[in-house]
N, CA, C and O atoms as a GROMACS GRO file, in nm:
protein
  396
    1MET      N    1  -0.693  -3.002   0.684
    1MET     CA    2  -0.780  -2.904   0.585
    1MET      C    3  -0.714  -2.779   0.703
    1MET      O    4  -0.684  -2.661   0.686
    2PHE      N    5  -0.709  -2.855   0.806
    2PHE     CA    6  -0.704  -2.734   0.898
    2PHE      C    7  -0.581  -2.659   0.908
    2PHE      O    8  -0.569  -2.557   0.976
    3ILE      N    9  -0.476  -2.718   0.826
    3ILE     CA   10  -0.326  -2.650   0.773
    3ILE      C   11  -0.350  -2.543   0.701
    3ILE      O   12  -0.310  -2.428   0.718
    4LEU      N   13  -0.436  -2.598   0.598
    4LEU     CA   14  -0.422  -2.511   0.479
    4LEU      C   15  -0.527  -2.400   0.484
    4LEU      O   16  -0.516  -2.311   0.399
    5GLY      N   17  -0.613  -2.394   0.561
    5GLY     CA   18  -0.683  -2.317   0.652
    5GLY      C   19  -0.623  -2.185   0.718
    5GLY      O   20  -0.642  -2.067   0.686
    6ASN      N   21  -0.532  -2.250   0.841
    6ASN     CA   22  -0.434  -2.148   0.862
    6ASN      C   23  -0.361  -2.088   0.792
    6ASN      O   24  -0.335  -1.970   0.814
    7PHE      N   25  -0.323  -2.142   0.713
    7PHE     CA   26  -0.179  -2.087   0.628
    7PHE      C   27  -0.255  -1.954   0.567
    7PHE      O   28  -0.212  -1.844   0.599
    8LEU      N   29  -0.404  -1.970   0.453
    8LEU     CA   30  -0.432  -1.898   0.438
    8LEU      C   31  -0.497  -1.789   0.542
    8LEU      O   32  -0.472  -1.674   0.507
    9ILE      N   33  -0.556  -1.797   0.635
    9ILE     CA   34  -0.553  -1.688   0.769
    9ILE      C   35  -0.417  -1.627   0.797
    9ILE      O   36  -0.415  -1.505   0.782
   10ALA      N   37  -0.308  -1.681   0.832
   10ALA     CA   38  -0.203  -1.645   0.820
   10ALA      C   39  -0.148  -1.534   0.675
   10ALA      O   40  -0.098  -1.422   0.666
   11ALA      N   41  -0.180  -1.612   0.605
   11ALA     CA   42  -0.133  -1.506   0.488
   11ALA      C   43  -0.265  -1.388   0.466
   11ALA      O   44  -0.219  -1.273   0.462
   12ALA      N   45  -0.384  -1.392   0.455
   12ALA     CA   46  -0.477  -1.318   0.473
   12ALA      C   47  -0.405  -1.145   0.591
   12ALA      O   48  -0.413  -1.023   0.577
   13THR      N   49  -0.352  -1.222   0.676
   13THR     CA   50  -0.321  -1.126   0.806
   13THR      C   51  -0.184  -1.059   0.785
   13THR      O   52  -0.157  -0.949   0.834
   14VAL      N   53  -0.104  -1.127   0.714
   14VAL     CA   54   0.020  -1.066   0.692
   14VAL      C   55   0.019  -0.981   0.586
   14VAL      O   56   0.104  -0.893   0.573
   15ILE      N   57  -0.097  -1.007   0.488
   15ILE     CA   58  -0.097  -0.882   0.353
   15ILE      C   59  -0.173  -0.797   0.372
   15ILE      O   60  -0.192  -0.722   0.277
   16ASP      N   61  -0.242  -0.772   0.487
   16ASP     CA   62  -0.360  -0.664   0.548
   16ASP      C   63  -0.241  -0.601   0.618
   16ASP      O   64  -0.214  -0.484   0.591
   17TYR      N   65  -0.182  -0.655   0.688
   17TYR     CA   66  -0.047  -0.582   0.790
   17TYR      C   67   0.063  -0.492   0.656
   17TYR      O   68   0.066  -0.369   0.650
   18VAL      N   69   0.132  -0.569   0.575
   18VAL     CA   70   0.144  -0.500   0.489
   18VAL      C   71   0.106  -0.429   0.412
   18VAL      O   72   0.201  -0.368   0.364
   19LEU      N   73  -0.009  -0.394   0.358
   19LEU     CA   74  -0.075  -0.283   0.295
   19LEU      C   75  -0.132  -0.168   0.410
   19LEU      O   76  -0.183  -0.060   0.379
   20ILE      N   77  -0.114  -0.216   0.539
   20ILE     CA   78  -0.117  -0.121   0.617
   20ILE      C   79  -0.031  -0.010   0.665
   20ILE      O   80  -0.062   0.101   0.707
   21LEU      N   81   0.122  -0.084   0.645
   21LEU     CA   82   0.232  -0.047   0.654
   21LEU      C   83   0.256   0.046   0.506
   21LEU      O   84   0.325   0.147   0.516
   22PHE      N   85   0.208   0.017   0.396
   22PHE     CA   86   0.233   0.081   0.294
   22PHE      C   87   0.156   0.185   0.262
   22PHE      O   88   0.186   0.262   0.170
   23MET      N   89   0.034   0.198   0.348
   23MET     CA   90  -0.016   0.310   0.352
   23MET      C   91   0.075   0.388   0.413
   23MET      O   92   0.140   0.471   0.350
   24TRP      N   93   0.085   0.372   0.519
   24TRP     CA   94   0.164   0.472   0.655
   24TRP      C   95   0.273   0.523   0.554
   24TRP      O   96   0.307   0.641   0.542
   25LEU      N   97   0.321   0.421   0.486
   25LEU     CA   98   0.446   0.477   0.419
   25LEU      C   99   0.406   0.562   0.288
   25LEU      O  100   0.509   0.626   0.265
   26VAL      N  101   0.319   0.592   0.200
   26VAL     CA  102   0.244   0.679   0.131
   26VAL      C  103   0.169   0.823   0.188
   26VAL      O  104   0.153   0.925   0.121
   27ILE      N  105   0.126   0.800   0.344
   27ILE     CA  106   0.126   0.902   0.405
   27ILE      C  107   0.234   0.990   0.422
   27ILE      O  108   0.230   1.103   0.372
   28ALA      N  109   0.362   0.938   0.512
   28ALA     CA  110   0.448   0.973   0.532
   28ALA      C  111   0.523   1.078   0.422
   28ALA      O  112   0.566   1.191   0.446
   29ARG      N  113   0.527   1.000   0.287
   29ARG     CA  114   0.553   1.008   0.145
   29ARG      C  115   0.477   1.179   0.108
   29ARG      O  116   0.537   1.278   0.068
   30ALA      N  117   0.354   1.168   0.135
   30ALA     CA  118   0.272   1.295   0.129
   30ALA      C  119   0.320   1.395   0.182
   30ALA      O  120   0.368   1.489   0.118
   31VAL      N  121   0.315   1.388   0.305
   31VAL     CA  122   0.358   1.487   0.431
   31VAL      C  123   0.507   1.540   0.383
   31VAL      O  124   0.542   1.658   0.375
   32LEU      N  125   0.603   1.400   0.347
   32LEU     CA  126   0.705   1.492   0.368
   32LEU      C  127   0.742   1.582   0.206
   32LEU      O  128   0.848   1.644   0.197
   33SER      N  129   0.639   1.578   0.083
   33SER     CA  130   0.648   1.678  -0.014
   33SER      C  131   0.598   1.768   0.024
   33SER      O  132   0.647   1.858  -0.046
   34TRP      N  133   0.514   1.821   0.106
   34TRP     CA  134   0.498   1.932   0.183
   34TRP      C  135   0.619   2.042   0.220
   34TRP      O  136   0.626   2.160   0.186
   35VAL      N  137   0.720   1.956   0.308
   35VAL     CA  138   0.787   2.018   0.402
   35VAL      C  139   0.916   2.025   0.357
   35VAL      O  140   0.998   2.095   0.418
   36SER      N  141   0.966   1.923   0.195
   36SER     CA  142   1.084   1.968   0.153
   36SER      C  143   1.192   1.910   0.223
   36SER      O  144   1.284   1.991   0.238
   37PRO      N  145   1.218   1.775   0.283
   37PRO     CA  146   1.302   1.752   0.370
   37PRO      C  147   1.430   1.736   0.312
   37PRO      O  148   1.428   1.695   0.196
   38ASP      N  149   1.546   1.758   0.367
   38ASP     CA  150   1.674   1.682   0.324
   38ASP      C  151   1.658   1.521   0.254
   38ASP      O  152   1.623   1.409   0.292
   39PRO      N  153   1.715   1.596   0.113
   39PRO     CA  154   1.721   1.454   0.057
   39PRO      C  155   1.801   1.322   0.064
   39PRO      O  156   1.773   1.207   0.030
   40ARG      N  157   1.933   1.392   0.134
   40ARG     CA  158   2.040   1.279   0.188
   40ARG      C  159   1.980   1.197   0.309
   40ARG      O  160   2.024   1.089   0.349
   41ASN      N  161   1.888   1.257   0.353
   41ASN     CA  162   1.844   1.175   0.501
   41ASN      C  163   1.785   1.041   0.483
   41ASN      O  164   1.680   1.041   0.419
   42GLN      N  165   1.834   0.911   0.531
   42GLN     CA  166   1.840   0.762   0.496
   42GLN      C  167   1.691   0.770   0.526
   42GLN      O  168   1.644   0.705   0.432
   43ILE      N  169   1.598   0.807   0.593
   43ILE     CA  170   1.470   0.795   0.631
   43ILE      C  171   1.408   0.824   0.500
   43ILE      O  172   1.340   0.748   0.431
   44VAL      N  173   1.434   0.914   0.483
   44VAL     CA  174   1.406   0.983   0.339
   44VAL      C  175   1.410   0.889   0.233
   44VAL      O  176   1.324   0.827   0.170
   45GLN      N  177   1.527   0.896   0.229
   45GLN     CA  178   1.574   0.777   0.085
   45GLN      C  179   1.492   0.659   0.083
   45GLN      O  180   1.456   0.617  -0.026
   46ILE      N  181   1.448   0.582   0.216
   46ILE     CA  182   1.406   0.425   0.224
   46ILE      C  183   1.245   0.486   0.213
   46ILE      O  184   1.169   0.398   0.173
   47ILE      N  185   1.193   0.588   0.236
   47ILE     CA  186   1.056   0.622   0.193
   47ILE      C  187   1.022   0.637   0.050
   47ILE      O  188   0.921   0.596  -0.006
   48TYR      N  189   1.137   0.709  -0.006
   48TYR     CA  190   1.141   0.729  -0.152
   48TYR      C  191   1.166   0.598  -0.218
   48TYR      O  192   1.109   0.588  -0.326
   49ALA      N  193   1.236   0.496  -0.183
   49ALA     CA  194   1.282   0.443  -0.264
   49ALA      C  195   1.164   0.326  -0.252
   49ALA      O  196   1.159   0.258  -0.354
   50ILE      N  197   1.054   0.282  -0.134
   50ILE     CA  198   1.011   0.158  -0.113
   50ILE      C  199   0.856   0.269  -0.219
   50ILE      O  200   0.787   0.205  -0.297
   51THR      N  201   0.834   0.385  -0.205
   51THR     CA  202   0.696   0.413  -0.261
   51THR      C  203   0.676   0.488  -0.398
   51THR      O  204   0.570   0.516  -0.454
   52GLU      N  205   0.833   0.520  -0.444
   52GLU     CA  206   0.833   0.594  -0.620
   52GLU      C  207   0.782   0.484  -0.674
   52GLU      O  208   0.667   0.500  -0.714
   53PRO      N  209   0.827   0.374  -0.691
   53PRO     CA  210   0.807   0.257  -0.815
   53PRO      C  211   0.650   0.254  -0.802
   53PRO      O  212   0.608   0.269  -0.916
   54VAL      N  213   0.540   0.239  -0.710
   54VAL     CA  214   0.445   0.222  -0.709
   54VAL      C  215   0.381   0.368  -0.761
   54VAL      O  216   0.274   0.387  -0.819
   55MET      N  217   0.460   0.440  -0.728
   55MET     CA  218   0.379   0.599  -0.780
   55MET      C  219   0.376   0.630  -0.908
   55MET      O  220   0.277   0.672  -0.968
   56HIS      N  221   0.546   0.600  -0.978
   56HIS     CA  222   0.538   0.660  -1.055
   56HIS      C  223   0.484   0.536  -1.193
   56HIS      O  224   0.504   0.573  -1.309
   57GLN      N  225   0.422   0.403  -1.170
   57GLN     CA  226   0.345   0.331  -1.228
   57GLN      C  227   0.243   0.424  -1.249
   57GLN      O  228   0.228   0.459  -1.366
   58ILE      N  229   0.182   0.465  -1.179
   58ILE     CA  230   0.010   0.552  -1.170
   58ILE      C  231   0.059   0.641  -1.246
   58ILE      O  232  -0.004   0.670  -1.347
   59ARG      N  233   0.153   0.692  -1.226
   59ARG     CA  234   0.161   0.827  -1.304
   59ARG      C  235   0.208   0.816  -1.429
   59ARG      O  236   0.203   0.917  -1.499
   60LYS      N  237   0.260   0.703  -1.480
   60LYS     CA  238   0.303   0.678  -1.591
   60LYS      C  239   0.138   0.649  -1.678
   60LYS      O  240   0.113   0.706  -1.784
   61ARG      N  241   0.061   0.573  -1.625
   61ARG     CA  242  -0.059   0.514  -1.674
   61ARG      C  243  -0.160   0.608  -1.666
   61ARG      O  244  -0.249   0.596  -1.750
   62ILE      N  245  -0.170   0.695  -1.591
   62ILE     CA  246  -0.268   0.800  -1.519
   62ILE      C  247  -0.236   0.921  -1.513
   62ILE      O  248  -0.205   0.960  -1.400
   63PRO      N  249  -0.232   1.016  -1.618
   63PRO     CA  250  -0.222   1.169  -1.561
   63PRO      C  251  -0.286   1.215  -1.424
   63PRO      O  252  -0.381   1.294  -1.422
   64VAL      N  253  -0.229   1.162  -1.310
   64VAL     CA  254  -0.284   1.208  -1.203
   64VAL      C  255  -0.262   1.356  -1.125
   64VAL      O  256  -0.303   1.384  -1.012
   65SER      N  257  -0.182   1.449  -1.220
   65SER     CA  258  -0.136   1.569  -1.144
   65SER      C  259  -0.198   1.680  -1.203
   65SER      O  260  -0.164   1.706  -1.318
   66TYR      N  261  -0.272   1.745  -1.155
   66TYR     CA  262  -0.370   1.878  -1.166
   66TYR      C  263  -0.329   1.993  -1.108
   66TYR      O  264  -0.363   2.010  -0.991
   67GLY      N  265  -0.253   2.088  -1.169
   67GLY     CA  266  -0.260   2.217  -1.121
   67GLY      C  267  -0.128   2.217  -0.986
   67GLY      O  268  -0.123   2.311  -0.908
   68GLY      N  269  -0.058   2.135  -0.979
   68GLY     CA  270   0.078   2.083  -0.950
   68GLY      C  271   0.027   2.035  -0.801
   68GLY      O  272   0.084   2.056  -0.694
   69ILE      N  273  -0.067   1.980  -0.817
   69ILE     CA  274  -0.107   1.840  -0.707
   69ILE      C  275  -0.103   1.742  -0.782
   69ILE      O  276  -0.127   1.735  -0.902
   70ASP      N  277  -0.063   1.639  -0.685
   70ASP     CA  278  -0.037   1.516  -0.774
   70ASP      C  279  -0.146   1.433  -0.668
   70ASP      O  280  -0.162   1.465  -0.550
   71PHE      N  281  -0.215   1.321  -0.738
   71PHE     CA  282  -0.332   1.272  -0.654
   71PHE      C  283  -0.311   1.150  -0.704
   71PHE      O  284  -0.412   1.080  -0.713
   72SER      N  285  -0.189   1.095  -0.749
   72SER     CA  286  -0.162   0.938  -0.739
   72SER      C  287  -0.161   0.875  -0.553
   72SER      O  288  -0.205   0.764  -0.524
   73PRO      N  289  -0.126   0.932  -0.493
   73PRO     CA  290  -0.166   0.916  -0.340
   73PRO      C  291  -0.255   0.861  -0.324
   73PRO      O  292  -0.248   0.744  -0.287
   74ILE      N  293  -0.408   0.939  -0.352
   74ILE     CA  294  -0.537   0.866  -0.332
   74ILE      C  295  -0.564   0.797  -0.440
   74ILE      O  296  -0.680   0.757  -0.438
   75ILE      N  297  -0.497   0.762  -0.549
   75ILE     CA  298  -0.517   0.621  -0.634
   75ILE      C  299  -0.490   0.516  -0.551
   75ILE      O  300  -0.572   0.425  -0.532
   76ILE      N  301  -0.345   0.521  -0.483
   76ILE     CA  302  -0.248   0.420  -0.433
   76ILE      C  303  -0.340   0.369  -0.275
   76ILE      O  304  -0.327   0.256  -0.227
   77PHE      N  305  -0.430   0.477  -0.213
   77PHE     CA  306  -0.504   0.426  -0.115
   77PHE      C  307  -0.649   0.357  -0.172
   77PHE      O  308  -0.687   0.254  -0.117
   78LEU      N  309  -0.714   0.404  -0.261
   78LEU     CA  310  -0.823   0.348  -0.329
   78LEU      C  311  -0.781   0.196  -0.327
   78LEU      O  312  -0.833   0.111  -0.255
   79VAL      N  313  -0.680   0.174  -0.416
   79VAL     CA  314  -0.626   0.011  -0.462
   79VAL      C  315  -0.590  -0.096  -0.345
   79VAL      O  316  -0.603  -0.217  -0.333
   80ILE      N  317  -0.531   0.021  -0.257
   80ILE     CA  318  -0.524  -0.022  -0.096
   80ILE      C  319  -0.642  -0.115  -0.050
   80ILE      O  320  -0.639  -0.237  -0.030
   81ILE      N  321  -0.789   0.014  -0.035
   81ILE     CA  322  -0.858  -0.045   0.052
   81ILE      C  323  -0.936  -0.169  -0.019
   81ILE      O  324  -1.003  -0.253   0.041
   82PHE      N  325  -0.916  -0.164  -0.138
   82PHE     CA  326  -1.002  -0.236  -0.240
   82PHE      C  327  -0.905  -0.381  -0.258
   82PHE      O  328  -0.927  -0.474  -0.336
   83LEU      N  329  -0.822  -0.372  -0.187
   83LEU     CA  330  -0.730  -0.513  -0.190
   83LEU      C  331  -0.769  -0.516  -0.049
   83LEU      O  332  -0.751  -0.633  -0.016
   84GLN      N  333  -0.806  -0.460   0.036
   84GLN     CA  334  -0.793  -0.514   0.203
   84GLN      C  335  -0.936  -0.573   0.216
   84GLN      O  336  -0.977  -0.649   0.303
   85LYS      N  337  -1.015  -0.510   0.091
   85LYS     CA  338  -1.168  -0.570   0.107
   85LYS      C  339  -1.195  -0.687   0.036
   85LYS      O  340  -1.284  -0.765   0.069
   86PHE      N  341  -1.104  -0.704  -0.081
   86PHE     CA  342  -1.144  -0.826  -0.155
   86PHE      C  343  -1.056  -0.903  -0.135
   86PHE      O  344  -1.091  -1.002  -0.069
   87VAL      N  345  -0.922  -0.898  -0.173
   87VAL     CA  346  -0.791  -0.974  -0.133
   87VAL      C  347  -0.839  -1.049   0.012
   87VAL      O  348  -0.897  -1.155   0.034
   88VAL      N  349  -0.803  -0.978   0.070
   88VAL     CA  350  -0.752  -1.001   0.274
   88VAL      C  351  -0.889  -1.066   0.270
   88VAL      O  352  -0.878  -1.185   0.298
   89THR      N  353  -0.996  -1.036   0.249
   89THR     CA  354  -1.129  -1.040   0.311
   89THR      C  355  -1.155  -1.193   0.268
   89THR      O  356  -1.195  -1.280   0.345
   90SER      N  357  -1.131  -1.206   0.160
   90SER     CA  358  -1.163  -1.361   0.049
   90SER      C  359  -1.085  -1.468   0.117
   90SER      O  360  -1.133  -1.565   0.176
   91LEU      N  361  -0.970  -1.439   0.103
   91LEU     CA  362  -0.824  -1.490   0.178
   91LEU      C  363  -0.895  -1.532   0.300
   91LEU      O  364  -0.931  -1.649   0.287
   92TYR      N  365  -0.930  -1.478   0.419
   92TYR     CA  366  -0.942  -1.483   0.523
   92TYR      C  367  -1.101  -1.560   0.550
   92TYR      O  368  -1.109  -1.635   0.648
   93LEU      N  369  -1.194  -1.545   0.483
   93LEU     CA  370  -1.315  -1.585   0.472
   93LEU      C  371  -1.343  -1.770   0.426
   93LEU      O  372  -1.423  -1.858   0.459
   94PHE      N  373  -1.206  -1.757   0.319
   94PHE     CA  374  -1.219  -1.931   0.271
   94PHE      C  375  -1.148  -2.007   0.359
   94PHE      O  376  -1.171  -2.126   0.377
   95GLY      N  377  -1.019  -1.912   0.443
   95GLY     CA  378  -0.965  -1.989   0.509
   95GLY      C  379  -1.033  -2.045   0.644
   95GLY      O  380  -0.998  -2.136   0.719
   96ARG      N  381  -1.143  -1.956   0.649
   96ARG     CA  382  -1.224  -2.020   0.796
   96ARG      C  383  -1.327  -2.147   0.772
   96ARG      O  384  -1.374  -2.232   0.847
   97SER      N  385  -1.341  -2.112   0.601
   97SER     CA  386  -1.444  -2.243   0.550
   97SER      C  387  -1.348  -2.324   0.495
   97SER      O  388  -1.422  -2.396   0.428
   98VAL      N  389  -1.238  -2.364   0.476
   98VAL     CA  390  -1.180  -2.503   0.491
   98VAL      C  391  -1.146  -2.584   0.652
   98VAL      O  392  -1.124  -2.703   0.673
   99MET      N  393  -1.150  -2.459   0.760
   99MET     CA  394  -1.140  -2.528   0.850
   99MET      C  395  -1.245  -2.598   0.917
   99MET      O  396  -1.219  -2.669   1.013
   0.00000   0.00000   0.00000
């Protein structure tokens, strides 16, 4: 059973790192929206390509733009924090209990 426990702990760690990376990409996207970068820049295109599907889904379901300010990054942060505290912690603790 220790293999299943190690697998769950490793999965929790990988999910946590992916969520942290996505949070940093959303922060970069918010900063980019303030400075209006060159849209042909490949880094800008990559950041937009990764973050836009999630932000579009939130904007489609919840009107989160008030007075020209987009609050969808804040909602994404709250979802990421929830996933880290609930899913990642639950996987980690379940993996520890299986060992």
